C-alpha positions as CSV (number, residue, x, y, z in Angstrom):
1,M,81.8,-156.9,-231.9
2,E,84.6,-160.0,-230.7
3,I,87.9,-158.6,-230.3
4,S,89.2,-161.2,-232.8
5,N,87.2,-159.8,-235.2
6,I,88.3,-156.3,-234.4
7,L,91.9,-157.3,-235.0
8,K,91.0,-158.6,-238.2
9,K,88.6,-156.1,-239.6
10,H,91.2,-153.2,-238.9
11,W,94.8,-154.7,-238.5
12,G,94.2,-157.8,-240.7
13,Y,95.8,-160.0,-238.3
14,D,94.5,-163.6,-237.2
15,V,95.9,-164.0,-234.1
16,F,97.4,-161.4,-231.6
17,R,101.1,-161.3,-230.7
18,P,102.4,-162.5,-227.3
19,L,100.1,-161.3,-224.0
20,Q,98.3,-158.6,-226.5
21,E,94.7,-160.3,-225.8
22,E,95.3,-160.9,-221.8
23,I,96.3,-157.3,-222.1
24,I,93.3,-155.8,-223.9
25,Q,90.6,-158.2,-222.0
26,S,92.7,-156.7,-218.7
27,V,91.8,-153.6,-220.2
28,L,87.9,-154.2,-221.2
29,K,87.5,-155.4,-217.6
30,G,88.2,-152.1,-216.4
31,N,91.7,-152.8,-214.8
32,D,94.4,-150.6,-214.1
33,T,97.3,-152.3,-216.2
34,L,100.6,-152.1,-216.9
35,A,102.3,-153.4,-220.1
36,L,106.0,-153.7,-220.8
37,L,106.1,-155.1,-224.2
38,P,109.7,-154.7,-226.3
39,T,110.1,-152.5,-229.4
40,G,107.9,-153.7,-232.4
41,G,105.6,-155.8,-229.7
42,G,102.7,-154.4,-230.5
43,K,101.8,-152.0,-228.0
44,S,99.6,-149.8,-229.9
45,I,96.9,-152.5,-230.4
46,C,96.9,-152.8,-226.8
47,Y,95.0,-149.7,-226.2
48,Q,93.5,-148.8,-229.6
49,L,91.7,-152.2,-230.2
50,P,89.7,-152.1,-226.7
51,A,89.3,-148.4,-227.1
52,I,87.4,-149.5,-230.5
53,A,85.4,-152.1,-228.5
54,M,83.9,-149.6,-225.9
55,E,81.9,-146.7,-226.3
56,G,83.4,-143.1,-225.6
57,L,87.0,-141.7,-226.5
58,C,90.5,-142.7,-225.7
59,I,93.0,-140.4,-224.6
60,V,96.8,-141.3,-225.0
61,V,99.2,-139.3,-223.7
62,S,102.4,-139.3,-225.9
63,P,105.5,-137.3,-225.5
64,L,106.7,-137.0,-229.3
65,I,104.5,-135.4,-232.1
66,S,106.1,-137.6,-234.6
67,L,105.1,-140.7,-232.8
68,M,101.6,-138.9,-232.4
69,Q,101.2,-137.9,-236.0
70,D,102.2,-141.5,-237.6
71,Q,99.5,-143.3,-234.8
72,V,96.6,-140.9,-235.9
73,E,97.6,-141.3,-239.7
74,Q,97.2,-145.1,-239.5
75,L,94.3,-144.8,-237.7
76,Q,92.5,-142.5,-240.3
77,K,93.7,-144.6,-243.0
78,K,91.9,-147.4,-241.5
79,G,88.4,-144.7,-241.4
80,I,88.9,-144.8,-237.4
81,K,88.6,-140.6,-236.4
82,A,91.5,-139.8,-234.5
83,I,92.9,-136.5,-233.9
84,A,96.5,-135.3,-232.2
85,I,96.4,-131.8,-230.5
86,T,100.1,-130.6,-230.3
87,S,102.3,-127.5,-229.7
88,A,102.0,-126.5,-233.4
89,M,99.0,-125.7,-233.2
90,N,96.8,-122.1,-232.0
91,F,94.2,-121.7,-229.3
92,R,91.7,-121.8,-231.9
93,E,92.7,-124.9,-233.3
94,V,92.9,-126.7,-230.2
95,D,89.9,-125.1,-228.5
96,I,87.7,-126.3,-231.8
97,T,89.4,-129.6,-231.5
98,F,88.2,-130.3,-227.8
99,T,84.5,-128.7,-228.8
100,N,84.4,-131.5,-231.4
101,A,85.8,-134.2,-229.4
102,I,83.2,-133.4,-227.0
103,H,80.5,-134.0,-229.2
104,G,82.0,-137.6,-230.7
105,G,83.9,-136.2,-233.7
106,Y,86.6,-138.6,-232.4
107,K,87.6,-142.2,-231.3
108,F,91.1,-141.3,-230.3
109,L,92.6,-138.0,-228.9
110,Y,96.4,-137.7,-228.9
111,I,97.6,-135.0,-226.7
112,S,101.6,-134.3,-225.2
113,P,101.8,-134.4,-221.6
114,E,102.4,-130.7,-221.7
115,R,99.0,-130.4,-223.0
116,I,97.1,-131.8,-219.7
117,Q,99.0,-128.8,-217.4
118,T,97.0,-126.2,-219.3
119,Q,93.5,-124.4,-218.0
120,L,91.7,-124.9,-221.7
121,F,92.4,-129.0,-221.1
122,L,91.5,-129.1,-217.7
123,R,88.5,-126.5,-218.3
124,K,87.3,-129.1,-221.3
125,L,88.2,-132.6,-219.4
126,P,85.0,-133.2,-217.2
127,A,83.0,-132.6,-221.0
128,L,84.7,-135.5,-222.5
129,K,83.2,-139.0,-222.5
130,I,86.4,-141.0,-221.9
131,N,86.8,-144.8,-222.1
132,L,90.1,-145.2,-221.4
133,I,93.6,-143.3,-220.5
134,A,96.4,-144.7,-222.5
135,V,100.0,-143.3,-221.4
136,D,102.5,-144.2,-224.3
137,E,106.0,-144.5,-223.6
138,A,105.2,-144.5,-219.7
139,H,108.6,-144.6,-218.7
140,C,109.1,-140.8,-219.2
141,I,107.0,-140.5,-215.8
142,S,109.8,-142.1,-213.7
143,Q,113.1,-139.8,-212.4
144,W,114.6,-143.5,-212.4
145,G,113.6,-143.6,-216.3
146,Y,116.3,-142.9,-218.8
147,D,114.1,-140.1,-220.4
148,F,112.5,-138.4,-217.5
149,R,109.6,-135.9,-218.6
150,P,108.2,-133.8,-215.5
151,A,105.2,-133.0,-217.5
152,Y,104.2,-136.8,-217.6
153,L,103.7,-136.1,-213.8
154,S,100.4,-134.1,-214.9
155,I,98.6,-137.3,-216.1
156,K,97.5,-138.0,-212.8
157,K,95.2,-134.6,-213.1
158,I,92.7,-136.5,-215.4
159,R,92.8,-139.5,-213.0
160,E,91.3,-137.0,-210.3
161,L,88.6,-135.5,-212.5
162,K,88.0,-139.2,-214.3
163,P,88.4,-141.4,-211.6
164,E,86.7,-144.3,-213.0
165,V,87.9,-144.4,-216.1
166,P,90.8,-147.6,-216.8
167,M,94.6,-146.3,-217.2
168,L,96.8,-148.4,-219.7
169,A,100.7,-147.6,-219.4
170,V,102.8,-149.1,-222.0
171,T,106.6,-149.0,-222.3
172,A,109.1,-150.9,-223.9
173,T,112.4,-150.0,-221.5
174,A,112.0,-150.2,-218.1
175,T,113.8,-151.7,-214.8
176,Q,112.1,-152.8,-212.2
177,K,113.0,-149.7,-210.4
178,T,111.4,-147.6,-213.5
179,T,108.4,-150.2,-213.4
180,E,107.7,-149.7,-209.8
181,D,107.9,-145.7,-210.1
182,I,105.7,-145.9,-212.8
183,C,102.5,-147.5,-211.0
184,K,103.3,-145.1,-207.9
185,Q,103.4,-141.9,-209.9
186,L,100.0,-142.5,-212.0
187,E,98.4,-143.7,-209.0
188,L,97.3,-147.2,-210.7
189,K,94.7,-149.0,-208.6
190,K,95.3,-152.4,-208.3
191,P,97.4,-152.9,-211.7
192,V,97.5,-156.0,-213.6
193,T,101.1,-156.0,-214.9
194,F,102.0,-157.8,-218.2
195,K,105.6,-158.1,-219.3
196,T,107.1,-160.2,-221.9
197,S,110.9,-161.3,-222.1
198,F,112.8,-157.7,-223.8
199,A,115.0,-160.7,-225.7
200,R,114.7,-160.1,-229.5
201,K,115.4,-163.6,-230.7
202,N,115.5,-162.8,-234.1
203,L,117.8,-159.6,-233.4
204,H,121.6,-160.4,-233.7
205,Y,123.9,-158.3,-231.9
206,H,127.5,-157.7,-232.5
207,I,129.6,-155.3,-230.3
208,R,133.1,-154.9,-231.6
209,K,136.2,-153.0,-230.6
210,D,137.5,-151.6,-233.6
211,E,140.3,-148.9,-235.1
212,N,138.6,-148.3,-238.7
213,K,134.8,-148.4,-238.1
214,L,134.2,-147.1,-241.8
215,Q,135.9,-150.0,-243.4
216,T,134.4,-152.6,-241.2
217,L,130.7,-151.0,-241.5
218,L,131.4,-150.9,-245.7
219,S,132.0,-154.6,-245.2
220,F,129.0,-155.4,-243.0
221,C,126.7,-153.5,-245.4
222,N,128.0,-155.3,-248.5
223,K,127.5,-158.6,-246.5
224,K,124.1,-158.0,-245.0
225,K,121.3,-157.0,-247.6
226,G,118.3,-154.5,-246.9
227,T,117.4,-151.2,-246.0
228,A,119.6,-150.2,-242.4
229,I,120.0,-147.2,-239.9
230,V,123.4,-146.0,-238.9
231,F,123.5,-143.7,-236.3
232,V,126.2,-141.4,-235.1
233,R,126.1,-138.5,-232.6
234,N,126.4,-135.1,-234.3
235,R,125.1,-133.7,-237.5
236,R,128.7,-133.3,-239.4
237,K,129.3,-137.4,-239.2
238,T,126.1,-137.7,-240.8
239,K,126.8,-136.5,-244.2
240,E,130.6,-137.7,-244.1
241,V,129.5,-141.5,-243.2
242,A,126.7,-141.1,-246.2
243,D,129.2,-139.6,-248.3
244,F,131.9,-142.6,-247.6
245,L,129.2,-145.0,-248.3
246,N,127.7,-143.6,-251.7
247,Y,131.4,-143.4,-252.7
248,N,131.8,-147.1,-252.3
249,N,128.5,-147.6,-253.8
250,I,126.1,-148.2,-251.2
251,K,123.0,-145.9,-251.8
252,S,122.7,-144.1,-248.6
253,D,121.8,-140.4,-247.2
254,F,121.9,-138.8,-244.1
255,Y,119.3,-137.3,-241.9
256,H,119.2,-135.0,-238.6
257,G,117.2,-132.3,-237.4
258,G,119.0,-129.5,-238.7
259,L,117.9,-130.0,-242.4
260,E,115.5,-128.0,-244.4
261,L,111.6,-129.4,-244.2
262,S,111.7,-130.4,-247.8
263,E,114.9,-131.9,-247.5
264,R,113.6,-134.3,-244.1
265,V,110.6,-135.5,-245.9
266,K,112.0,-136.5,-249.4
267,K,115.0,-138.5,-247.2
268,Q,112.7,-140.2,-245.5
269,S,110.3,-141.1,-248.1
270,D,113.3,-142.2,-250.5
271,W,114.2,-144.7,-247.4
272,I,111.0,-145.8,-246.2
273,N,110.1,-146.8,-249.8
274,N,113.8,-148.3,-250.5
275,R,115.3,-146.4,-253.2
276,K,118.0,-145.7,-250.4
277,Q,119.5,-148.7,-248.4
278,I,121.2,-147.0,-245.3
279,M,120.1,-144.0,-243.6
280,V,122.9,-142.1,-241.5
281,S,121.5,-140.6,-238.8
282,T,121.4,-138.7,-235.6
283,N,118.9,-139.8,-232.7
284,A,116.5,-137.7,-234.6
285,F,115.3,-140.3,-237.0
286,G,113.4,-143.4,-236.3
287,M,110.8,-142.6,-233.8
288,G,107.0,-143.0,-235.1
289,I,108.7,-144.8,-238.5
290,D,107.0,-148.5,-238.6
291,K,109.3,-149.8,-241.1
292,P,109.5,-153.5,-240.3
293,D,111.8,-154.8,-243.0
294,V,114.8,-153.1,-241.8
295,R,117.6,-155.5,-241.5
296,F,120.2,-154.2,-239.2
297,V,121.0,-150.9,-237.0
298,A,124.9,-150.1,-236.7
299,H,126.1,-147.7,-233.9
300,L,129.6,-145.9,-234.7
301,D,128.7,-143.7,-231.6
302,L,128.1,-145.2,-228.3
303,P,124.5,-143.9,-227.0
304,D,124.7,-142.3,-223.2
305,S,122.4,-145.1,-222.1
306,L,121.3,-148.8,-222.3
307,E,117.8,-147.8,-222.9
308,A,118.3,-145.7,-225.9
309,W,120.8,-148.5,-227.2
310,F,118.2,-150.8,-227.0
311,Q,115.1,-149.3,-228.2
312,E,117.1,-147.7,-231.5
313,A,118.5,-151.5,-231.8
314,G,115.0,-152.9,-231.8
315,R,114.0,-150.7,-234.8
316,A,116.0,-153.7,-236.9
317,G,113.6,-157.0,-237.5
318,R,110.0,-156.1,-236.5
319,D,109.3,-158.5,-239.2
320,G,110.0,-161.4,-237.0
321,N,113.1,-162.2,-239.6
322,I,116.8,-162.3,-238.5
323,A,118.6,-158.9,-238.1
324,Y,121.2,-157.4,-236.8
325,E,122.9,-154.7,-234.7
326,L,126.2,-153.7,-234.8
327,T,128.3,-151.8,-232.6
328,L,131.6,-150.2,-233.3
329,Y,133.8,-148.4,-230.6
330,H,137.2,-147.5,-229.5
331,Q,138.8,-146.4,-226.3
332,S,138.6,-143.0,-227.4
333,D,134.6,-142.9,-227.8
334,I,134.5,-144.2,-223.8
335,L,136.5,-141.2,-223.0
336,H,134.1,-139.1,-225.3
337,L,131.3,-141.0,-223.8
338,Q,132.5,-139.8,-220.5
339,E,133.6,-136.0,-221.5
340,Q,129.6,-135.6,-222.9
341,L,128.6,-136.0,-219.9
342,E,130.0,-133.1,-218.0
343,Q,128.7,-131.1,-221.3
344,A,125.3,-132.5,-220.8
345,F,125.1,-130.5,-217.5
346,P,126.1,-126.8,-217.7
347,S,126.5,-125.0,-214.8
348,I,123.4,-123.7,-213.0
349,E,125.0,-120.2,-214.3
350,Q,125.1,-121.3,-217.7
351,I,121.2,-122.4,-217.2
352,K,120.2,-119.0,-216.1
353,Q,122.0,-117.3,-218.6
354,T,120.2,-119.4,-221.7
355,Y,116.9,-119.3,-220.0
356,A,117.3,-115.2,-220.1
357,A,118.8,-115.5,-223.7
358,I,115.7,-117.3,-224.8
359,C,112.9,-115.4,-222.8
360,N,114.7,-112.2,-224.6
361,Y,115.0,-113.6,-227.8
362,Y,111.5,-114.2,-228.2
363,Q,110.7,-110.5,-226.4
364,I,108.8,-112.4,-223.3
365,A,108.6,-110.0,-220.5
366,V,108.7,-111.0,-217.0
367,G,105.4,-112.5,-215.7
368,A,104.3,-113.2,-219.3
369,G,104.5,-116.1,-221.9
370,E,102.7,-119.0,-220.0
371,G,101.6,-121.6,-222.2
372,L,103.4,-119.8,-225.3
373,S,104.4,-122.0,-227.9
374,V,107.3,-121.1,-230.6
375,S,109.4,-122.4,-233.0
376,F,112.7,-123.2,-231.8
377,N,115.5,-121.5,-233.9
378,L,118.3,-122.6,-231.8
379,D,121.5,-121.3,-234.1
380,E,119.6,-117.7,-234.5
381,I,119.5,-117.6,-230.5
382,S,123.6,-119.0,-230.4
383,A,124.5,-116.5,-232.6
384,K,123.0,-113.6,-231.3
385,Y,123.5,-114.5,-227.4
386,K,127.3,-116.1,-228.0
387,I,126.1,-119.3,-226.1
388,T,127.4,-122.6,-227.7
389,P,124.4,-124.7,-229.4
390,L,125.2,-127.5,-226.9
391,V,125.0,-125.3,-223.7
392,I,121.7,-124.2,-225.2
393,Y,120.3,-127.8,-226.0
394,N,121.3,-129.3,-222.5
395,A,120.2,-126.1,-220.7
396,V,116.8,-126.4,-222.2
397,K,116.8,-130.1,-221.6
398,F,117.4,-129.3,-217.7
399,L,114.9,-126.6,-217.3
400,E,112.3,-128.9,-219.4
401,K,113.2,-131.1,-216.3
402,E,112.7,-128.4,-214.1
403,N,109.1,-127.8,-215.9
404,Y,110.0,-124.0,-217.0
405,L,110.0,-125.1,-220.5
406,S,108.9,-127.9,-222.5
407,Y,110.9,-129.2,-226.0
408,T,109.3,-130.8,-228.7
409,D,111.0,-132.8,-231.7
410,A,111.5,-131.0,-235.5
411,L,108.8,-132.3,-237.5
412,Y,106.6,-131.5,-240.6
413,Q,104.0,-129.7,-239.9
414,P,101.4,-128.9,-242.6
415,A,99.7,-126.0,-243.4
416,K,96.2,-125.7,-241.9
417,L,93.1,-123.5,-242.4
418,H,89.9,-122.2,-241.2
419,M,87.2,-119.8,-241.7
420,T,87.1,-117.6,-238.4
421,I,83.6,-116.0,-239.8
422,G,80.2,-117.2,-240.9
423,K,78.9,-118.1,-243.7
424,E,76.7,-115.0,-244.3
425,E,79.8,-112.6,-243.2
426,L,82.4,-114.7,-245.9
427,Y,79.5,-113.7,-248.5
428,N,79.3,-110.2,-247.9
429,F,83.5,-110.2,-247.8
430,Q,83.3,-111.9,-251.0
431,V,80.8,-109.3,-252.8
432,Q,82.7,-106.4,-251.3
433,N,86.2,-108.2,-252.4
434,P,85.1,-109.6,-256.0
435,S,88.7,-109.9,-256.5
436,L,89.0,-112.4,-254.0
437,D,85.8,-114.4,-254.6
438,S,87.2,-117.1,-257.0
439,F,89.9,-117.7,-254.7
440,I,87.5,-118.1,-251.5
441,K,85.2,-120.3,-254.0
442,A,88.4,-122.3,-254.7
443,L,89.0,-123.0,-251.1
444,L,85.7,-123.9,-250.2
445,R,85.3,-126.5,-253.0
446,N,88.6,-128.1,-252.5
447,Y,88.3,-128.3,-248.7
448,A,84.9,-129.2,-247.3
449,G,84.2,-128.5,-243.4
450,L,86.6,-125.3,-243.2
451,F,83.8,-123.9,-240.8
452,D,84.0,-126.5,-238.3
453,E,87.9,-127.3,-237.8
454,Y,91.1,-126.8,-239.1
455,K,91.9,-128.3,-242.3
456,I,95.0,-129.7,-244.0
457,I,95.7,-128.0,-247.1
458,N,98.2,-127.9,-249.9
459,E,99.2,-124.4,-251.5
460,F,100.3,-126.1,-254.2
461,K,97.5,-127.7,-255.3
462,I,95.5,-124.5,-254.8
463,A,97.4,-122.8,-257.2
464,Q,96.8,-125.6,-259.7
465,A,93.0,-125.1,-259.3
466,I,92.8,-121.4,-259.4
467,K,96.1,-121.2,-262.0
468,A,98.2,-119.1,-260.1
469,D,101.4,-119.4,-258.9
470,L,102.7,-121.0,-255.4
471,A,103.8,-117.3,-254.2
472,Y,100.4,-115.4,-255.3
473,V,98.4,-118.2,-253.3
474,K,100.9,-117.7,-250.0
475,K,100.2,-114.0,-249.9
476,T,96.7,-114.0,-250.3
477,L,96.3,-116.3,-247.5
478,E,98.5,-114.1,-245.5
479,N,96.1,-111.4,-246.3
480,L,93.1,-113.3,-245.7
481,H,94.7,-114.4,-242.2
482,K,95.3,-110.5,-241.6
483,L,91.9,-109.0,-242.1
484,E,90.6,-112.1,-239.7
485,I,88.9,-113.9,-242.5
486,I,91.0,-116.9,-242.3
487,D,93.2,-118.4,-239.4
488,Y,95.8,-119.7,-241.9
489,I,99.0,-121.4,-240.2
490,P,101.7,-121.9,-242.8
491,Q,103.9,-125.1,-242.9
492,T,107.0,-125.7,-240.9
493,G,110.0,-127.7,-239.7
494,L,111.0,-126.4,-236.8
495,P,111.0,-127.9,-233.2
496,K,108.8,-126.4,-230.9
497,L,109.4,-124.5,-227.4
498,I,106.5,-124.2,-225.1
499,F,106.8,-122.0,-221.8
500,N,104.9,-123.8,-219.2
501,Q,105.2,-120.9,-216.6
502,A,104.9,-117.4,-216.8
503,R,108.9,-115.6,-217.2
504,V,110.5,-115.5,-214.1
505,D,113.5,-113.3,-213.7
506,A,116.8,-115.7,-214.1
507,T,118.0,-114.3,-210.9
508,F,115.3,-115.9,-209.1
509,L,115.4,-118.7,-211.2
510,S,114.5,-122.2,-209.0
511,I,117.4,-124.7,-209.9
512,S,117.4,-127.7,-207.3
513,K,121.1,-128.3,-206.3
514,E,119.5,-131.5,-205.1
515,N,117.8,-132.5,-208.2
516,Y,120.7,-131.4,-210.3
517,T,123.1,-133.6,-208.3
518,K,120.9,-136.5,-208.5
519,L,120.0,-136.4,-212.3
520,K,123.7,-136.3,-213.1
521,K,124.4,-139.1,-210.5
522,Q,122.1,-141.2,-212.7
523,A,123.3,-140.3,-215.6
524,E,126.8,-141.1,-214.5
525,E,125.1,-144.6,-213.4
526,R,123.4,-145.0,-217.3
527,I,127.2,-144.3,-219.1
528,K,129.0,-146.9,-216.6
529,A,126.3,-149.6,-217.4
530,V,127.0,-148.9,-221.5
531,I,130.9,-148.6,-220.8
532,D,130.4,-152.2,-219.0
533,F,128.2,-153.6,-221.9
534,V,130.6,-153.2,-224.5
535,S,133.6,-153.8,-222.4
536,D,132.1,-157.0,-221.5
537,T,133.4,-159.9,-223.8
538,H,132.4,-163.1,-221.9
539,T,129.0,-162.7,-221.2
540,C,126.2,-163.1,-223.6
541,R,125.1,-159.6,-225.3
542,S,121.7,-160.6,-225.1
543,K,122.1,-162.3,-221.0
544,K,123.6,-159.1,-220.2
545,V,121.0,-156.4,-221.8
546,L,118.2,-158.7,-220.4
547,Q,120.5,-159.0,-216.7
548,Y,120.0,-155.0,-217.1
549,F,116.4,-155.3,-217.4
550,D,115.7,-157.3,-214.6
551,E,115.9,-160.5,-216.6
552,T,117.8,-163.3,-215.2
553,S,116.3,-166.8,-216.4
554,F,117.8,-166.3,-220.1
555,E,120.3,-168.8,-221.5
556,D,123.1,-167.8,-223.9
557,C,121.8,-166.5,-227.3
558,G,124.1,-168.3,-229.5
559,T,124.2,-165.6,-232.3
560,C,126.4,-162.8,-230.7
561,D,129.6,-162.1,-231.0
562,V,130.0,-163.5,-227.7
563,C,128.7,-166.4,-228.2
564,L,130.2,-167.0,-231.6
565,N,133.4,-166.3,-230.0
566,K,132.8,-168.9,-227.6
567,N,131.6,-171.6,-229.9
568,K,134.5,-171.1,-232.1
569,Q,136.9,-171.4,-229.1
570,N,135.0,-174.6,-228.4
571,K,135.1,-175.9,-232.2
572,S,138.7,-175.1,-232.1
573,G,139.1,-177.7,-229.1
574,I,137.0,-180.2,-230.7
575,F,138.7,-180.0,-234.0
576,V,142.4,-180.5,-232.0
577,Q,140.9,-183.9,-230.4
578,I,139.2,-185.0,-233.8
579,K,142.6,-184.5,-235.9
580,E,144.6,-186.3,-233.2
581,Q,142.6,-189.3,-233.2
582,L,142.1,-189.2,-237.0
583,L,146.0,-189.1,-237.3
584,N,146.6,-192.4,-234.5
585,L,143.8,-194.5,-236.4
586,L,145.8,-193.5,-240.1
587,E,148.9,-194.6,-238.6
588,H,148.0,-197.8,-238.7
589,K,145.6,-198.6,-241.4
590,E,144.0,-196.9,-244.4
591,Y,140.1,-196.3,-244.2
592,N,137.9,-194.7,-246.6
593,L,135.3,-191.7,-245.1
594,N,132.6,-193.5,-243.5
595,E,134.7,-195.9,-242.0
596,L,136.4,-193.0,-240.0
597,V,132.9,-191.5,-239.2
598,S,131.7,-194.3,-238.0
599,L,134.7,-194.9,-235.8
600,L,134.9,-191.3,-235.0
601,Y,131.1,-191.6,-233.7
602,R,131.2,-189.5,-231.2
603,Y,131.9,-186.3,-233.8
604,S,129.6,-185.3,-236.3
605,K,129.9,-186.3,-240.1
606,E,130.6,-182.8,-241.1
607,D,133.2,-181.8,-238.2
608,V,135.4,-185.3,-238.9
609,A,135.0,-184.4,-242.9
610,D,136.3,-180.9,-242.3
611,C,139.0,-181.9,-240.3
612,I,140.3,-185.0,-243.0
613,N,140.1,-181.6,-245.9
614,Q,142.1,-179.7,-243.1
615,L,144.6,-182.5,-242.5
616,A,144.6,-182.8,-246.5
617,D,145.6,-179.0,-247.2
618,D,148.4,-179.2,-244.3
619,K,149.7,-182.5,-246.5
620,Q,149.3,-184.6,-243.1
621,I,147.6,-187.1,-245.3
622,N,146.9,-188.4,-248.7
623,M,143.3,-188.8,-250.3
624,N,143.9,-191.9,-253.0
625,Q,140.6,-192.2,-254.6
626,N,138.4,-193.5,-251.5
627,K,140.7,-194.3,-249.4
628,I,142.6,-191.9,-246.8
629,V,146.4,-192.6,-246.0
630,S,148.6,-191.0,-243.2
631,K,152.1,-189.3,-244.6
632,R,153.6,-190.0,-241.4
């Protein structure tokens, strides 16, 4: 099938976005390809469409569960078989998924980079009929990138076992240095590189030094209608800002990773379906959410990198219509950003203490725990071991960079179920346990394929089907799990922590001082770039951020706060000239408007009319019927 027909069939589009078709053709020719497209530029189609056009399975490496699950869900809605293997899945579930993938059960297999490091994956990989390796958020493989993930370095293992399969790396945020490092680390062979400008012409940037951020935000919300995201740095602030907006009749809600699962799901749904206009959030919100009609994004606190700022700003205006980014800051924010840099790098001793506390909390013995995935309850660990949450969080992020642990985002994980015994054994069990017979029959009736793979279930619907309460259903599922009749995975909403290596004695924990120093220096440079960006009131905002991403041939946008201020100053100078010439003309004679416009032909009619009105307001001229007379 022609790629244009595939585009129309599955996505409903008649034409490709800039460079999409060229990237897809490069992949179809078997080239290693690097695509740098801005947020909202349609990166996923660049690997999804050619994978559909070719025989075989596409492996997509993605860093966030939310991104994987969102794309899997969208593909499934299109009738395309896709699945994600995440850290929330147990060994049996992963094993079954791989087996089904080997036998052609899926067109897309989404995996985290940590999964590649497991023996199970490396053992199953040779049998997979792979047509394309797609690396999403490819900047994560580079130590020069703002979100370096060491596990990304393991992607080359797929290359070693599947050298003939083309690779496509995509990212929305990469400097030239990062781009070069992506090609090197992925070992791309003669890569064909495509890059569109990171310019978002429909997105108007406004940065303002402001002592009263909330009032300015309120004014902005009243002027700019439509849904929006307001980013703040801490959980407490999300509620405070949302309460302020609600008090002032702006329908708002707040969101952060510490909320209960049911709350997060409801809040996200209310915002996506426009029941709430504003979502005030930490950066936990927005990734994997494809809402094209966001009219503005606001930052009430400064992010710690321009890459993060640009990616968050890019969640506005994905429909191509005019949208806005508003950043409000004052001097204390700059000082706070510099202080947070120190907090982001706990001492090596603190990192070792945190590692020991986490291992003790999960009762992991030295030499054990490799590959273990656990729900990460940061608050409980903090309370038990008297370590502040901020130290724990940042220590974990550093342990992740040293490849001891991996941390995944908090996300709703639905309940799942799989029959662990065969049909004949199950029949015998039902005969021997008649009280459970109707319950098991209800499961089999409502969820086909339970013997073959894990199925997402809804405990509430099961309760309705058998006319029982929810507590009974959950308890019965737990009992059947203990009896090893089923494998039941309850729903969860906590982030996950994966132990990439067996536990080592904290005394011998190897933390590279050289690496520690290098990472801190890079963080300092990124923060310096943010401070320089917001403080520069002379350079066009679009031009400034594009320069950061190594784009130099770009004119002033004309729509950011810097450009508008320049235009205002230029206009002010023009108005002085027009007024002076008007008064000189009117000193000697009366004129009507058309005559004055004709005499002042170098200026626009609108500017001349505006100046006449201003002079009349200042009582420097009189407007008698259609004649204009000086009062000098």
